[in-house]
Each structure stands twice: as C-alpha cells, then as structure tokens.
N, C-alpha and C positions, 0 to 999 in steps of 0.2 A: 502493500501501500504509501502511497507517496504519497504529500502534505495535500495537493488539491484533492484527493480520495480523501483522506482523514478527515479535513476536515469540510467535507462535502456530506462525510459519516456522521459527522456530532452534531451537520448543522437538524439532520435528519430527529439526530436520538436527544438532542435537545428541543425542536421548535424554534432551533434557528432562520434565518436567513444565513445563505453562505456568505454573502456579504459579512457580516453581523458576530457567524462560526470566524469568521478568519481577524474579524476585528480581533474577536475576543483569543482566538491559540496566539495572534500575532502579541497580542497584550502578557499575553503569562511568557512567553519566550524575552522577554522585553526585560520582564520582571526578572526571572530567575538570571541574565546576564547580569541587572545588575545588581541585585545580593549577591553572587559568585564574586565580580567585580567588589564588591565592597568589602568581602572577608567575610559573609555570613554564608553557614549553611540553611540548609531550606528541607524541614525532614515532617512530610505531607503523611501522616498517620494510616494505616493500611493500604501504605500505596511504596514511598523510598522518601528516599533522601540526597537533594542535588551535594553539592560540596565541592573545592574546588580544589586539589591538591599540587604539591610542592615535588617536582618531579630534577633531581638532580642534577649537577652537569654529568659526564659521561663520555669517556672515547669506546667511538663503534667499531665496528670492520665493515667497508665495503661492502658486500658481496660481490659486489662484477671485479671491482679494482684489486680488493685485498689489502687494501692499504687505512689504516684510523683514520678515525671521524671525530676530530671533538664535537660535541655534542652540548650545547650551551644548557641550562640549567633552565622550564619554562614551569608555567602551572598548565595544570591537563584537567577542565574540568568534567566529574564523575558522580555518576548516578550510582548507586547501587538500590535494588527493589526491598522491600521491605518481609521479612517473612508470609503478611497471612496476606501477600500480594502474593508471594508464591504458591501458597497452598492452592488458592486457587484451583491452580492449575496436575499440582495430583491428587484432587479429592475424587 
C-alpha cells in the first residue's frame, strides 16, 4: 500500500474526504518530525513509540571497492511497536 492508497483507506474508515485525510496525515507526520527534532519521544499506548536514536561514527567497508569509509555520527528516527499491538497478529 502506498501513501495515496493509505490516505484513501483512512478517509473511508474515518468518514473524511480524501483531502481532509491527507491534511490529517501530513499534520501527523509534521508533528512526529517536530517532536523528535526537539529531542522528545512519542509513546502511543496500544500502538508503539517513536524516538530519535544516536548512531556513533564508524568505519565501514565499501563492498564494491573493499576500501574503508568513515561514516559520520548521525541521528536516526526509530519506531517500535508495542506488545499489545504485536499480539493482534498472533492471536
């Protein structure tokens, strides 16, 4: 399912227009980005949590050239599903 298909299904389930569902989706994404950039974590009970993880600088090997390459430290967004959400698929 791509973004447009997701928004269409979301609109149908919520009784929104596709335009309104698209606005809501974009607002949700923007809120997640702003919150993580501010250094905060988002925890949604029964669903999961978003957080920004720090990856340390490292030296990796380019598989094509076999040369060592320095990779700078960076922040990586991460999402972890909650246990209650995971259990839905194994019931």
